[in-house]
PDB file of N, CA, C and O in Angstrom:
ATOM      1  N   MET A   1      -8.166   8.834 -19.069  1.00  0.00           N
ATOM      2  CA  MET A   1      -7.105   9.113 -18.720  1.00  0.00           C
ATOM      3  C   MET A   1      -6.775   8.877 -17.518  1.00  0.00           C
ATOM      4  O   MET A   1      -5.643   8.424 -17.346  1.00  0.00           O
ATOM      5  N   GLU A   2      -7.614   9.100 -16.372  1.00  0.00           N
ATOM      6  CA  GLU A   2      -7.693   8.667 -14.961  1.00  0.00           C
ATOM      7  C   GLU A   2      -7.781   7.158 -14.736  1.00  0.00           C
ATOM      8  O   GLU A   2      -7.230   6.566 -13.808  1.00  0.00           O
ATOM      9  N   ASP A   3      -8.663   6.511 -15.848  1.00  0.00           N
ATOM     10  CA  ASP A   3      -8.526   4.974 -15.567  1.00  0.00           C
ATOM     11  C   ASP A   3      -7.404   4.545 -16.034  1.00  0.00           C
ATOM     12  O   ASP A   3      -7.194   3.400 -15.633  1.00  0.00           O
ATOM     13  N   LYS A   4      -6.697   4.892 -16.610  1.00  0.00           N
ATOM     14  CA  LYS A   4      -5.092   4.572 -16.905  1.00  0.00           C
ATOM     15  C   LYS A   4      -4.229   4.596 -15.718  1.00  0.00           C
ATOM     16  O   LYS A   4      -3.703   3.599 -15.222  1.00  0.00           O
ATOM     17  N   LEU A   5      -4.106   5.974 -15.236  1.00  0.00           N
ATOM     18  CA  LEU A   5      -3.613   6.622 -13.877  1.00  0.00           C
ATOM     19  C   LEU A   5      -3.665   5.455 -12.630  1.00  0.00           C
ATOM     20  O   LEU A   5      -2.741   5.029 -11.937  1.00  0.00           O
ATOM     21  N   GLY A   6      -4.977   5.143 -12.627  1.00  0.00           N
ATOM     22  CA  GLY A   6      -5.752   4.380 -11.763  1.00  0.00           C
ATOM     23  C   GLY A   6      -5.022   3.068 -11.956  1.00  0.00           C
ATOM     24  O   GLY A   6      -4.317   2.684 -11.023  1.00  0.00           O
ATOM     25  N   LYS A   7      -5.117   2.219 -13.224  1.00  0.00           N
ATOM     26  CA  LYS A   7      -4.323   1.420 -13.415  1.00  0.00           C
ATOM     27  C   LYS A   7      -3.087   1.006 -13.008  1.00  0.00           C
ATOM     28  O   LYS A   7      -2.835  -0.074 -12.474  1.00  0.00           O
ATOM     29  N   ILE A   8      -2.152   2.076 -13.326  1.00  0.00           N
ATOM     30  CA  ILE A   8      -1.044   2.079 -13.062  1.00  0.00           C
ATOM     31  C   ILE A   8      -0.789   2.394 -11.518  1.00  0.00           C
ATOM     32  O   ILE A   8      -0.124   1.457 -11.074  1.00  0.00           O
ATOM     33  N   HIS A   9      -0.972   3.059 -10.815  1.00  0.00           N
ATOM     34  CA  HIS A   9      -1.399   3.029  -9.640  1.00  0.00           C
ATOM     35  C   HIS A   9      -1.494   1.918  -8.688  1.00  0.00           C
ATOM     36  O   HIS A   9      -0.900   1.777  -7.620  1.00  0.00           O
ATOM     37  N   SER A  10      -2.301   1.195  -9.234  1.00  0.00           N
ATOM     38  CA  SER A  10      -2.536  -0.254  -8.679  1.00  0.00           C
ATOM     39  C   SER A  10      -1.561  -1.366  -8.839  1.00  0.00           C
ATOM     40  O   SER A  10      -1.309  -2.355  -8.152  1.00  0.00           O
ATOM     41  N   GLU A  11      -1.055  -0.867 -10.039  1.00  0.00           N
ATOM     42  CA  GLU A  11      -0.037  -2.270 -10.541  1.00  0.00           C
ATOM     43  C   GLU A  11       1.438  -1.950  -9.594  1.00  0.00           C
ATOM     44  O   GLU A  11       2.177  -2.841  -9.175  1.00  0.00           O
ATOM     45  N   LEU A  12       1.650  -0.452  -9.379  1.00  0.00           N
ATOM     46  CA  LEU A  12       2.589  -0.022  -8.890  1.00  0.00           C
ATOM     47  C   LEU A  12       2.681  -0.568  -7.349  1.00  0.00           C
ATOM     48  O   LEU A  12       3.595  -1.164  -6.778  1.00  0.00           O
ATOM     49  N   LYS A  13       1.458  -0.164  -6.912  1.00  0.00           N
ATOM     50  CA  LYS A  13       1.259  -0.750  -5.268  1.00  0.00           C
ATOM     51  C   LYS A  13       1.129  -2.243  -4.972  1.00  0.00           C
ATOM     52  O   LYS A  13       1.243  -2.680  -3.827  1.00  0.00           O
ATOM     53  N   LYS A  14       0.898  -2.982  -5.994  1.00  0.00           N
ATOM     54  CA  LYS A  14       1.385  -4.513  -6.060  1.00  0.00           C
ATOM     55  C   LYS A  14       2.749  -4.789  -6.084  1.00  0.00           C
ATOM     56  O   LYS A  14       3.298  -5.694  -5.455  1.00  0.00           O
ATOM     57  N   LEU A  15       3.565  -3.559  -7.218  1.00  0.00           N
ATOM     58  CA  LEU A  15       4.782  -4.240  -6.827  1.00  0.00           C
ATOM     59  C   LEU A  15       5.637  -3.856  -5.713  1.00  0.00           C
ATOM     60  O   LEU A  15       6.733  -4.336  -5.424  1.00  0.00           O
ATOM     61  N   ALA A  16       4.927  -2.828  -5.062  1.00  0.00           N
ATOM     62  CA  ALA A  16       5.694  -2.456  -3.571  1.00  0.00           C
ATOM     63  C   ALA A  16       5.388  -3.322  -2.811  1.00  0.00           C
ATOM     64  O   ALA A  16       6.341  -3.800  -2.196  1.00  0.00           O
ATOM     65  N   ASP A  17       4.490  -3.701  -2.611  1.00  0.00           N
ATOM     66  CA  ASP A  17       3.815  -4.779  -1.924  1.00  0.00           C
ATOM     67  C   ASP A  17       4.600  -6.176  -1.937  1.00  0.00           C
ATOM     68  O   ASP A  17       5.008  -6.703  -0.902  1.00  0.00           O
ATOM     69  N   GLN A  18       4.763  -6.699  -3.166  1.00  0.00           N
ATOM     70  CA  GLN A  18       5.746  -7.620  -3.387  1.00  0.00           C
ATOM     71  C   GLN A  18       7.281  -7.313  -2.991  1.00  0.00           C
ATOM     72  O   GLN A  18       8.057  -8.183  -2.594  1.00  0.00           O
ATOM     73  N   HIS A  19       7.615  -5.915  -3.162  1.00  0.00           N
ATOM     74  CA  HIS A  19       9.144  -6.198  -2.788  1.00  0.00           C
ATOM     75  C   HIS A  19       9.252  -5.709  -1.431  1.00  0.00           C
ATOM     76  O   HIS A  19      10.384  -5.443  -1.026  1.00  0.00           O
ATOM     77  N   LYS A  20       8.119  -5.522  -0.548  1.00  0.00           N
ATOM     78  CA  LYS A  20       7.994  -5.534   0.709  1.00  0.00           C
ATOM     79  C   LYS A  20       8.134  -6.995   1.022  1.00  0.00           C
ATOM     80  O   LYS A  20       9.188  -7.354   1.547  1.00  0.00           O
ATOM     81  N   MET A  21       7.358  -7.731   0.809  1.00  0.00           N
ATOM     82  CA  MET A  21       7.105  -9.174   1.200  1.00  0.00           C
ATOM     83  C   MET A  21       8.454  -9.759   0.929  1.00  0.00           C
ATOM     84  O   MET A  21       9.017 -10.569   1.665  1.00  0.00           O
ATOM     85  N   ALA A  22       8.896  -9.303  -0.131  1.00  0.00           N
ATOM     86  CA  ALA A  22      10.545 -10.184  -0.755  1.00  0.00           C
ATOM     87  C   ALA A  22      11.366  -9.793   0.409  1.00  0.00           C
ATOM     88  O   ALA A  22      11.781 -10.705   1.125  1.00  0.00           O
ATOM     89  N   ASN A  23      11.626  -8.710   0.671  1.00  0.00           N
ATOM     90  CA  ASN A  23      12.584  -7.960   1.564  1.00  0.00           C
ATOM     91  C   ASN A  23      12.407  -8.221   2.886  1.00  0.00           C
ATOM     92  O   ASN A  23      13.462  -8.297   3.516  1.00  0.00           O
ATOM     93  N   ALA A  24      11.333  -8.392   3.548  1.00  0.00           N
ATOM     94  CA  ALA A  24      11.002  -8.420   4.831  1.00  0.00           C
ATOM     95  C   ALA A  24      11.968  -9.388   5.580  1.00  0.00           C
ATOM     96  O   ALA A  24      12.347  -9.013   6.689  1.00  0.00           O
ATOM     97  N   PRO A  25      12.305 -10.297   5.224  1.00  0.00           N
ATOM     98  CA  PRO A  25      13.055 -11.374   6.157  1.00  0.00           C
ATOM     99  C   PRO A  25      14.414 -10.482   6.403  1.00  0.00           C
ATOM    100  O   PRO A  25      14.860 -10.284   7.533  1.00  0.00           O
ATOM    101  N   ARG A  26      14.973 -10.005   5.287  1.00  0.00           N
ATOM    102  CA  ARG A  26      16.402  -9.285   5.759  1.00  0.00           C
ATOM    103  C   ARG A  26      16.043  -8.000   6.272  1.00  0.00           C
ATOM    104  O   ARG A  26      16.795  -7.742   7.211  1.00  0.00           O
ATOM    105  N   ILE A  27      15.093  -6.940   6.033  1.00  0.00           N
ATOM    106  CA  ILE A  27      14.786  -5.763   6.824  1.00  0.00           C
ATOM    107  C   ILE A  27      14.567  -6.574   8.439  1.00  0.00           C
ATOM    108  O   ILE A  27      15.186  -6.061   9.371  1.00  0.00           O
ATOM    109  N   ARG A  28      13.897  -7.530   8.672  1.00  0.00           N
ATOM    110  CA  ARG A  28      13.396  -7.985  10.231  1.00  0.00           C
ATOM    111  C   ARG A  28      14.932  -8.387  10.446  1.00  0.00           C
ATOM    112  O   ARG A  28      15.422  -7.682  11.328  1.00  0.00           O
ATOM    113  N   ASP A  29      15.455  -8.917  10.135  1.00  0.00           N
ATOM    114  CA  ASP A  29      17.480  -9.467  10.430  1.00  0.00           C
ATOM    115  C   ASP A  29      17.787  -8.401  10.676  1.00  0.00           C
ATOM    116  O   ASP A  29      18.451  -8.396  11.713  1.00  0.00           O
ATOM    117  N   GLU A  30      17.647  -7.371  10.232  1.00  0.00           N
ATOM    118  CA  GLU A  30      18.691  -5.951  10.063  1.00  0.00           C
ATOM    119  C   GLU A  30      18.141  -5.426  11.506  1.00  0.00           C
ATOM    120  O   GLU A  30      18.881  -5.309  12.483  1.00  0.00           O
ATOM    121  N   GLN A  31      16.775  -5.131  11.515  1.00  0.00           N
ATOM    122  CA  GLN A  31      16.712  -4.672  13.025  1.00  0.00           C
ATOM    123  C   GLN A  31      16.349  -5.694  14.180  1.00  0.00           C
ATOM    124  O   GLN A  31      15.818  -5.271  15.206  1.00  0.00           O
ATOM    125  N   GLU A  32      16.541  -6.597  14.070  1.00  0.00           N
ATOM    126  CA  GLU A  32      17.032  -7.596  15.317  1.00  0.00           C
ATOM    127  C   GLU A  32      18.593  -7.570  15.561  1.00  0.00           C
ATOM    128  O   GLU A  32      18.938  -7.907  16.694  1.00  0.00           O
ATOM    129  N   ARG A  33      19.347  -7.306  14.885  1.00  0.00           N
ATOM    130  CA  ARG A  33      20.851  -6.916  14.759  1.00  0.00           C
ATOM    131  C   ARG A  33      21.301  -5.489  15.660  1.00  0.00           C
ATOM    132  O   ARG A  33      22.192  -5.230  16.470  1.00  0.00           O
ATOM    133  N   LYS A  34      20.170  -4.738  15.040  1.00  0.00           N
ATOM    134  CA  LYS A  34      20.203  -3.120  15.537  1.00  0.00           C
ATOM    135  C   LYS A  34      19.885  -3.361  17.409  1.00  0.00           C
ATOM    136  O   LYS A  34      20.519  -2.987  18.395  1.00  0.00           O
ATOM    137  N   VAL A  35      18.666  -4.120  17.253  1.00  0.00           N
ATOM    138  CA  VAL A  35      18.533  -4.297  18.708  1.00  0.00           C
ATOM    139  C   VAL A  35      19.385  -4.829  19.874  1.00  0.00           C
ATOM    140  O   VAL A  35      19.617  -4.434  21.016  1.00  0.00           O
ATOM    141  N   GLN A  36      19.791  -5.977  19.062  1.00  0.00           N
ATOM    142  CA  GLN A  36      21.274  -6.317  19.615  1.00  0.00           C
ATOM    143  C   GLN A  36      21.940  -5.928  20.168  1.00  0.00           C
ATOM    144  O   GLN A  36      22.323  -6.133  21.320  1.00  0.00           O
ATOM    145  N   ALA A  37      22.304  -5.010  19.101  1.00  0.00           N
ATOM    146  CA  ALA A  37      23.427  -4.046  19.187  1.00  0.00           C
ATOM    147  C   ALA A  37      23.332  -2.908  20.339  1.00  0.00           C
ATOM    148  O   ALA A  37      24.245  -2.383  20.977  1.00  0.00           O
ATOM    149  N   LEU A  38      22.259  -2.746  20.386  1.00  0.00           N
ATOM    150  CA  LEU A  38      21.588  -1.648  21.499  1.00  0.00           C
ATOM    151  C   LEU A  38      21.530  -2.458  22.821  1.00  0.00           C
ATOM    152  O   LEU A  38      21.946  -1.801  23.776  1.00  0.00           O
ATOM    153  N   ARG A  39      21.203  -3.462  23.064  1.00  0.00           N
ATOM    154  CA  ARG A  39      21.273  -4.540  24.453  1.00  0.00           C
ATOM    155  C   ARG A  39      22.661  -4.668  24.762  1.00  0.00           C
ATOM    156  O   ARG A  39      22.856  -4.942  25.946  1.00  0.00           O
ATOM    157  N   GLU A  40      23.651  -4.558  24.081  1.00  0.00           N
ATOM    158  CA  GLU A  40      25.107  -4.939  24.357  1.00  0.00           C
ATOM    159  C   GLU A  40      25.480  -3.762  24.550  1.00  0.00           C
ATOM    160  O   GLU A  40      26.407  -4.017  25.319  1.00  0.00           O
ATOM    161  N   LEU A  41      25.491  -2.297  24.425  1.00  0.00           N
ATOM    162  CA  LEU A  41      25.696  -1.367  24.468  1.00  0.00           C
ATOM    163  C   LEU A  41      25.134  -0.659  25.942  1.00  0.00           C
ATOM    164  O   LEU A  41      25.766   0.025  26.746  1.00  0.00           O
ATOM    165  N   ARG A  42      23.964  -1.018  25.964  1.00  0.00           N
ATOM    166  CA  ARG A  42      23.302  -0.688  27.350  1.00  0.00           C
ATOM    167  C   ARG A  42      24.017  -1.753  28.507  1.00  0.00           C
ATOM    168  O   ARG A  42      24.356  -1.333  29.614  1.00  0.00           O
ATOM    169  N   GLU A  43      24.202  -3.227  28.081  1.00  0.00           N
ATOM    170  CA  GLU A  43      24.965  -3.683  29.170  1.00  0.00           C
ATOM    171  C   GLU A  43      26.334  -3.394  29.519  1.00  0.00           C
ATOM    172  O   GLU A  43      26.820  -3.588  30.633  1.00  0.00           O
ATOM    173  N   GLN A  44      27.033  -2.844  28.354  1.00  0.00           N
ATOM    174  CA  GLN A  44      28.536  -2.436  28.670  1.00  0.00           C
ATOM    175  C   GLN A  44      28.672  -1.026  29.620  1.00  0.00           C
ATOM    176  O   GLN A  44      29.553  -0.763  30.438  1.00  0.00           O
ATOM    177  N   ARG A  45      27.373  -0.133  29.183  1.00  0.00           N
ATOM    178  CA  ARG A  45      27.347   1.018  29.900  1.00  0.00           C
ATOM    179  C   ARG A  45      27.239   0.701  31.535  1.00  0.00           C
ATOM    180  O   ARG A  45      27.943   1.190  32.419  1.00  0.00           O
ATOM    181  N   SER A  46      25.890  -0.491  31.713  1.00  0.00           N
ATOM    182  CA  SER A  46      25.684  -0.564  32.925  1.00  0.00           C
ATOM    183  C   SER A  46      26.893  -1.084  33.700  1.00  0.00           C
ATOM    184  O   SER A  46      27.023  -0.723  34.870  1.00  0.00           O
ATOM    185  N   ARG A  47      27.964  -2.061  33.034  1.00  0.00           N
ATOM    186  CA  ARG A  47      28.976  -2.826  33.832  1.00  0.00           C
ATOM    187  C   ARG A  47      29.951  -1.686  33.960  1.00  0.00           C
ATOM    188  O   ARG A  47      30.536  -1.767  35.040  1.00  0.00           O
ATOM    189  N   SER A  48      30.373  -0.549  33.170  1.00  0.00           N
ATOM    190  CA  SER A  48      30.798   0.432  33.289  1.00  0.00           C
ATOM    191  C   SER A  48      30.603   1.580  34.656  1.00  0.00           C
ATOM    192  O   SER A  48      31.401   2.086  35.445  1.00  0.00           O
ATOM    193  N   ASP A  49      29.798   1.631  34.549  1.00  0.00           N
ATOM    194  CA  ASP A  49      28.516   2.433  35.825  1.00  0.00           C
ATOM    195  C   ASP A  49      29.035   1.729  37.065  1.00  0.00           C
ATOM    196  O   ASP A  49      29.578   2.265  38.031  1.00  0.00           O
ATOM    197  N   GLY A  50      28.789   0.501  36.889  1.00  0.00           N
ATOM    198  CA  GLY A  50      28.823  -0.089  38.189  1.00  0.00           C
ATOM    199  C   GLY A  50      30.366  -0.491  38.626  1.00  0.00           C
ATOM    200  O   GLY A  50      30.615  -0.668  39.818  1.00  0.00           O
ATOM    201  N   SER A  51      31.235  -0.609  37.775  1.00  0.00           N
ATOM    202  CA  SER A  51      32.683  -1.168  38.398  1.00  0.00           C
ATOM    203  C   SER A  51      32.832   0.508  38.633  1.00  0.00           C
ATOM    204  O   SER A  51      32.888   0.624  39.857  1.00  0.00           O
ATOM    205  N   ASP A  52      32.904   1.587  38.149  1.00  0.00           N
ATOM    206  CA  ASP A  52      33.211   3.004  38.523  1.00  0.00           C
ATOM    207  C   ASP A  52      32.770   2.811  40.507  1.00  0.00           C
ATOM    208  O   ASP A  52      33.657   2.963  41.347  1.00  0.00           O
ATOM    209  N   ALA A  53      31.478   2.514  40.857  1.00  0.00           N
ATOM    210  CA  ALA A  53      31.087   2.469  42.016  1.00  0.00           C
ATOM    211  C   ALA A  53      31.844   1.943  43.031  1.00  0.00           C
ATOM    212  O   ALA A  53      31.793   2.314  44.204  1.00  0.00           O
ATOM    213  N   ASP A  54      32.693   0.897  42.492  1.00  0.00           N
ATOM    214  CA  ASP A  54      33.566   0.023  43.338  1.00  0.00           C
ATOM    215  C   ASP A  54      34.828   0.411  43.915  1.00  0.00           C
ATOM    216  O   ASP A  54      35.468  -0.390  44.597  1.00  0.00           O
TER     217      ASP A  54
END
């Protein structure tokens, strides 16, 4: 029984790893979009903070 569970576990791990590798480019693109959005938001805030001082 434990041997069967071990085989199932290893197969599930392989499938999960394949899924991560297949989706890695999309995940990376999404992370880059989030980072870029944060950068733009910071720039907007810094510009608005600077314009208030004028």
